[in-house]
Structure formats: structure tokens, C-alpha cells
C-alpha positions as CSV (number, residue, x, y, z in Angstrom):
1,X,77.2,-24.9,-91.6
2,X,73.5,-25.8,-90.9
3,X,73.7,-23.6,-87.3
4,X,74.4,-20.6,-89.1
5,X,71.3,-20.8,-91.4
6,X,68.9,-21.6,-88.8
7,X,68.7,-18.2,-87.4
8,X,68.8,-16.4,-90.3
9,X,65.9,-18.2,-91.5
10,X,64.4,-17.5,-88.2
11,X,64.8,-13.8,-89.0
12,X,63.3,-13.8,-92.3
13,X,59.6,-15.5,-91.2
14,X,59.6,-12.7,-88.4
15,X,60.4,-9.8,-90.8
16,X,57.8,-11.4,-93.7
17,X,54.7,-8.8,-94.4
18,X,51.3,-10.2,-93.1
19,X,49.7,-8.5,-96.0
20,X,47.8,-11.4,-96.9
21,X,46.2,-11.7,-93.8
22,X,45.9,-8.1,-93.5
23,X,43.5,-8.0,-96.9
24,X,40.9,-10.3,-95.2
25,X,37.8,-8.3,-94.9
26,X,37.0,-9.8,-91.2
27,X,40.5,-8.8,-89.6
28,X,40.8,-4.9,-88.1
29,X,43.8,-3.2,-89.6
30,X,46.6,-3.9,-87.5
31,X,45.7,-7.2,-86.4
32,X,48.4,-10.0,-86.2
33,X,46.1,-13.3,-86.3
34,X,42.6,-13.6,-88.0
35,X,40.5,-16.4,-88.3
36,X,39.9,-17.7,-91.6
37,X,36.0,-16.5,-92.5
38,X,36.0,-20.0,-94.4
39,X,35.9,-21.9,-91.2
40,X,32.8,-22.7,-89.9
41,X,32.3,-21.3,-86.1
42,X,29.9,-23.1,-83.6
43,X,25.8,-22.1,-83.6
44,X,24.9,-21.7,-80.1
45,X,21.4,-22.6,-79.9
46,X,19.3,-19.3,-77.8
47,X,18.6,-19.9,-74.2
48,X,14.8,-20.4,-73.9
49,X,15.0,-19.4,-70.1
50,X,16.6,-16.1,-71.2
51,X,15.1,-12.9,-72.3
52,X,15.6,-13.1,-75.9
53,X,14.9,-8.9,-75.7
54,X,18.0,-6.9,-75.8
55,X,19.0,-4.6,-73.2
56,X,17.3,-1.7,-74.8
57,X,14.0,-3.8,-75.3
58,X,13.9,-4.5,-71.7
59,X,10.3,-4.0,-69.9
60,X,10.4,-0.7,-68.2
61,X,9.6,-0.5,-64.3
62,X,5.7,-0.8,-63.9
63,X,4.1,2.2,-62.6
64,X,2.8,3.0,-58.8
65,X,-0.5,2.0,-58.4
66,X,-2.7,4.9,-57.8
67,X,-3.5,4.5,-54.3
68,X,0.7,3.5,-53.8
69,X,1.2,6.9,-55.5
70,X,-1.1,8.5,-53.3
71,X,0.4,7.9,-50.0
72,X,3.7,8.3,-50.9
73,X,3.0,11.9,-52.0
74,X,1.2,12.5,-48.8
75,X,4.0,11.1,-46.8
76,X,6.1,13.8,-48.8
77,X,3.8,16.5,-48.4
78,X,3.2,15.9,-44.8
79,X,5.4,18.1,-43.0
80,X,7.0,16.8,-39.8
81,X,5.6,16.6,-36.1
82,X,7.0,19.0,-33.8
83,X,7.7,16.6,-30.6
84,X,9.0,17.2,-26.8
85,X,11.6,14.8,-27.5
86,X,12.6,16.4,-31.2
87,X,10.9,15.3,-35.0
88,X,9.0,12.3,-35.6
89,X,10.8,10.3,-38.1
90,X,9.8,9.7,-41.5
91,X,8.1,6.0,-42.5
92,X,10.2,3.2,-43.7
93,X,9.4,2.1,-47.5
94,X,10.6,-1.8,-47.7
95,X,9.9,-2.7,-51.1
96,X,10.2,-6.7,-51.2
97,X,10.9,-7.9,-54.7
98,X,9.4,-10.9,-55.8
99,X,10.6,-13.9,-58.0
100,X,10.0,-14.0,-61.6
101,X,11.3,-10.4,-62.5
102,X,8.9,-7.7,-62.5
103,X,6.1,-9.2,-63.9
104,X,3.9,-8.3,-61.0
105,X,4.4,-4.9,-59.0
106,X,6.4,-4.8,-55.7
107,X,4.3,-4.8,-52.4
108,X,5.3,-1.9,-50.2
109,X,5.3,-2.1,-46.8
110,X,5.2,1.1,-44.9
111,X,6.2,1.4,-41.3
112,X,5.5,4.5,-39.0
113,X,6.6,5.1,-35.9
114,X,5.0,7.9,-33.7
115,X,6.0,9.5,-30.7
116,X,3.2,9.1,-27.8
117,X,2.7,13.2,-27.5
118,X,3.0,14.1,-31.2
119,X,0.0,16.1,-32.3
120,X,-2.3,14.4,-33.7
121,X,-5.2,16.6,-36.0
122,X,-3.4,19.7,-35.0
123,X,-3.8,19.1,-31.6
124,X,-1.2,18.2,-29.0
125,X,-2.0,15.3,-27.2
126,X,-1.4,15.8,-23.1
127,X,1.5,13.9,-21.7
128,X,0.5,10.8,-19.2
129,X,-0.5,11.7,-15.7
130,X,1.5,9.9,-13.3
131,X,-0.9,9.4,-10.0
132,X,1.8,9.3,-7.3
133,X,1.3,6.1,-5.4
134,X,0.4,6.8,-1.8
135,X,1.2,5.0,1.3
136,X,-1.6,3.7,3.0
137,X,-2.1,5.2,6.5
138,X,-1.7,2.4,9.2
139,X,-4.4,2.5,11.8
140,X,-3.6,3.3,15.4
141,X,-3.8,0.9,17.5
142,X,-5.2,2.9,20.4
143,X,-7.4,6.2,20.9
144,X,-6.4,8.6,23.8
145,X,-9.6,9.6,25.1
146,X,-11.9,7.2,26.5
147,X,-15.4,7.2,28.6
148,X,-15.9,4.2,31.1
149,X,-19.7,3.7,32.5
150,X,-20.3,0.4,34.8
151,X,-22.2,-1.0,37.3
152,X,-20.4,-2.3,40.5
153,X,-21.2,-4.6,43.7
154,X,-19.1,-4.4,46.7
155,X,-18.6,-6.9,49.9
156,X,-17.6,-6.0,52.8
157,X,-17.9,-9.4,54.8
158,X,-20.1,-10.7,57.5
159,X,-21.4,-7.9,59.6
160,X,-24.5,-7.5,61.5
161,X,-26.8,-8.0,58.9
162,X,-26.8,-11.4,56.8
163,X,-28.4,-9.5,54.0
164,X,-25.2,-7.0,53.9
165,X,-24.5,-5.9,50.5
166,X,-23.8,-3.0,48.5
167,X,-24.0,-1.9,45.3
168,X,-24.0,1.0,42.5
169,X,-22.9,3.0,39.3
170,X,-19.9,4.6,38.0
171,X,-18.2,6.9,35.4
172,X,-14.5,7.3,34.5
173,X,-12.5,9.5,32.3
174,X,-9.6,8.0,30.8
175,X,-6.6,9.8,28.8
176,X,-4.2,7.3,27.3
177,X,-0.6,8.8,26.2
178,X,0.9,5.7,25.1
179,X,-1.2,2.1,24.1
180,X,0.2,0.6,27.3
181,X,-0.7,3.3,30.3
182,X,-3.9,5.1,30.6
183,X,-5.1,7.3,33.4
184,X,-8.8,6.8,34.9
185,X,-10.5,9.4,36.9
186,X,-13.7,8.2,38.2
187,X,-16.6,9.1,40.4
188,X,-19.4,6.2,41.8
189,X,-22.4,6.3,43.9
190,X,-22.6,3.2,46.1
191,X,-25.7,2.7,48.2
192,X,-27.1,-0.3,50.5
193,X,-26.9,-2.2,54.1
194,X,-23.4,-1.9,55.2
195,X,-21.2,-4.0,57.7
196,X,-22.9,-2.9,60.5
197,X,-26.5,-3.2,59.0
198,X,-27.1,0.4,58.4
199,X,-28.2,2.0,55.5
200,X,-25.1,3.8,53.7
201,X,-24.9,5.9,50.9
202,X,-21.2,6.4,49.8
203,X,-19.5,8.5,46.8
204,X,-16.1,7.8,46.3
205,X,-13.8,9.8,43.8
206,X,-10.5,7.9,42.8
207,X,-7.8,8.6,40.5
208,X,-6.0,5.2,39.3
209,X,-3.2,4.5,36.8
210,X,-4.0,1.3,34.1
211,X,-1.2,-0.6,32.6
212,X,-1.9,-2.9,29.9
213,X,0.0,-5.7,29.4
214,X,-1.2,-6.7,26.0
215,X,-2.4,-3.3,23.9
216,X,-2.2,-4.4,20.6
217,X,-4.8,-6.9,21.2
218,X,-8.2,-7.5,21.0
219,X,-9.1,-8.7,24.3
220,X,-6.7,-6.6,26.6
221,X,-5.3,-7.6,30.0
222,X,-4.8,-4.6,32.1
223,X,-3.7,-4.0,36.0
224,X,-4.7,-0.9,37.8
225,X,-4.2,0.9,40.9
226,X,-4.1,4.1,42.8
227,X,-6.2,6.0,45.6
228,X,-9.5,7.3,46.2
229,X,-11.1,10.1,48.3
230,X,-14.7,8.8,49.6
231,X,-17.4,10.4,51.4
232,X,-20.8,8.2,53.3
233,X,-23.9,9.1,55.0
234,X,-25.2,6.5,57.5
235,X,-28.6,6.5,58.4
236,X,-30.8,4.0,60.7
237,X,-34.6,4.0,62.4
238,X,-32.9,2.4,65.7
239,X,-30.8,3.8,68.2
240,X,-27.2,2.9,68.5
241,X,-24.5,3.8,70.2
242,X,-22.5,4.6,66.9
243,X,-24.8,6.8,65.8
244,X,-26.1,10.3,66.5
245,X,-30.0,11.8,66.3
246,X,-30.3,13.8,63.4
247,X,-32.8,16.5,62.4
248,X,-35.0,14.5,60.6
249,X,-35.6,12.2,63.8
250,X,-33.4,9.5,62.7
251,X,-29.7,8.3,63.6
252,X,-26.8,8.6,61.5
253,X,-23.4,9.6,60.9
254,X,-21.3,11.1,58.2
255,X,-18.0,9.6,57.6
256,X,-14.8,10.4,55.1
257,X,-12.2,8.5,54.1
258,X,-9.1,8.7,52.4
259,X,-7.5,5.1,50.8
260,X,-6.5,3.2,47.8
261,X,-7.1,0.5,45.8
262,X,-5.5,-1.7,43.2
263,X,-7.0,-4.7,41.0
264,X,-6.9,-6.1,37.4
265,X,-9.3,-6.5,34.4
266,X,-10.0,-7.4,31.0
267,X,-11.3,-5.4,28.4
268,X,-12.6,-7.0,25.3
269,X,-12.4,-4.4,22.2
270,X,-15.8,-4.6,19.7
271,X,-14.4,-2.2,17.6
272,X,-12.0,0.7,17.3
273,X,-14.1,2.8,19.6
274,X,-16.0,0.5,21.7
275,X,-15.0,-2.2,24.1
276,X,-16.0,-4.5,27.5
277,X,-14.5,-4.4,30.3
278,X,-14.6,-6.0,33.7
279,X,-12.3,-5.7,36.7
280,X,-12.0,-6.7,40.5
281,X,-10.8,-3.9,43.0
282,X,-9.4,-4.4,46.5
283,X,-9.6,-0.9,48.7
284,X,-8.6,-0.5,52.2
285,X,-9.7,3.4,53.7
286,X,-9.3,5.2,56.5
287,X,-11.4,7.5,58.4
288,X,-9.9,11.1,58.2
289,X,-13.2,13.1,59.4
290,X,-13.0,14.5,63.1
291,X,-15.5,12.6,64.7
292,X,-14.8,10.7,67.9
293,X,-17.6,8.2,67.7
294,X,-15.3,4.8,66.2
295,X,-17.3,3.2,63.4
296,X,-16.6,-0.2,64.2
297,X,-16.8,-2.2,67.1
298,X,-16.3,-5.9,67.8
299,X,-19.1,-6.9,70.1
300,X,-17.4,-10.4,70.9
301,X,-14.1,-8.2,71.7
302,X,-14.8,-5.3,72.2
303,X,-12.4,-3.9,69.6
304,X,-12.9,-0.4,68.2
305,X,-11.9,0.5,64.4
306,X,-11.8,3.2,61.7
307,X,-10.5,1.2,59.1
308,X,-12.0,-0.8,56.4
309,X,-11.9,-2.7,53.4
310,X,-13.7,-4.8,51.0
311,X,-13.6,-6.0,47.4
312,X,-15.4,-4.1,44.4
313,X,-16.4,-6.0,41.3
314,X,-17.2,-3.8,38.3
315,X,-18.1,-4.4,34.7
316,X,-19.1,-1.8,31.9
317,X,-18.8,-0.4,28.6
318,X,-15.8,1.9,26.9
319,X,-16.1,4.4,24.2
320,X,-13.0,5.3,22.6
321,X,-12.1,8.5,20.3
């Protein structure tokens, strides 16, 4: 009998109106449960660190400073600058909040980026001029043309006169197409006592080829050789079987020669255009004239010859251009 009674009591309790709770002044209509107004609610002390002001009473943001407002207005009124690569980006405004609310105005940092080719004060700045890098020209190691002035002496061996010897001056025009080779066209005037003891003046014209072994050095070693044509005039105050009488009451003879020479030398370059040279040449030549009288006669053997030779030593200065 107890089991059917329990469900009936539970249903009656659910259907019982809650008018008693709805009549309370602190409960909104339709509430099922409501707190008892007589029960003391716990009081929470206000936090001293929190703002006591309501949201409506929160202080307004501080007004911008006059200088800051002027800078912002100036940035807004400033038109974008025409550039070669497009308009300039507007300044970025970075606002940094300080801790503690808005007690102090925020710090405003303005970062402006300008293109290097932007217009300034209404005028366009010219683009930077790039100076082309010019390669330094390499100095020429040689010059093609040269002029040689020299003094020289000739040794012709022990002859009839113990003081036999000749000396003179000369000059050459040189053409150097490549550093290691040059042509030398020269003329010389040589005078003195010859092998027979006669007074002699000889004028050779020579053409030589010069090979420079080390053309890039300051001291250049060279080899030279070539051919020459020469004319000689011989005079004596006393009669001789090798000479004939001349119009001036003396005795003499004229000789023409063709021969060759070869030797070596050194050139000391004092600069790009000036140098000193010293060389030694050995020569040999043969008469080419139509004279029947021989030039040289060996007194001991009686042999005659029209071939002669000797050594020529030269020293001079060279000018190059």
C-alpha cells in the first residue's frame, strides 16, 4: 500500500503553485526560485586599486598637444610626392602607451621614409651621376722611333805606324716595330792614322738589324748585325808605291768598300724616352773600286790584299718617341 502513495505525493508537490515565492518583491515574475530577502547578503569591500568611477564617469582621452595636432594636420595636408619609382609612403605613426592608464599623453613617434629621388621644396633632385670606372691605360713598354748620337773609335791592328788609330762620330735613325727587334740606319765619319800610317777619312753608311734579348728590362741586351758601304780618302805628304800624286801636290788614293759587321751591346734606359748605349762591332770589307794598285802590302812576305777588317767601339745616347 505504501508504494502507490509515494508517486501521488510527488506529483502533488510538483503541481502545487509557487505563489508564495512569486509574491516576494525581490523575485521577478515567472521565477521558480528566489532568494530570501531577509537573508543577509555578504558585503564585498571595494578594491582600492580599482577605479571607483563607473564606465560613464571614465575620464576622456587627453587632447592632443597643439604641436602634435599641427604635425598630424601637416601630414594630412601634404600631398604625395611624385617620384621616379611611385609615390612616397605616408609616415607611420607609432603610439606607445605608458603604464598607468592615460594619466599622461601618449608618446607619438613619426617615422618618415623618403625616396632619394623625391622632390624637395618643389624642385626635383637630379639622380646621382655614376662616374664610369675607366681602366688605367697600360704604359707602352717601348717606342717605335729612336735617334742615336754616338762617338766611336776603330782599332785596325799593328801596322806600319805605332800610333795608328782612328776615331769619329756617328748617328742613326732607328725604327722599332716590335719590342724585340729594330732597324738601325746610320752614318759615321771616322778619321786618323790607318794601318799603313797614312792619314785617312772614311765615311761608312750602315744598315743593321737589332735583336733585343730582354726588351722589357731597364738594362736591355741586344745583338746587331748588317752590312755597310764605305768611302775612304787616303793622303800622305811623302811618296809611296801605294799612292799616286794628287792635284794639291800630295800623294793619295780613294777607296770604296762593301762589307758586313756584327756585334753586341747594352742599352741603359734612363727613362721611357732616353737611354745610353754601348756596343762593340767587328767588321770586314772588300774594295769595290776599279783601282789596280793594291791597298795593303806585307813588307816581309810581299803579299798584297784589298780586304781589311777591324773592331769598332761605340757609345752614345738614344732618344725615343
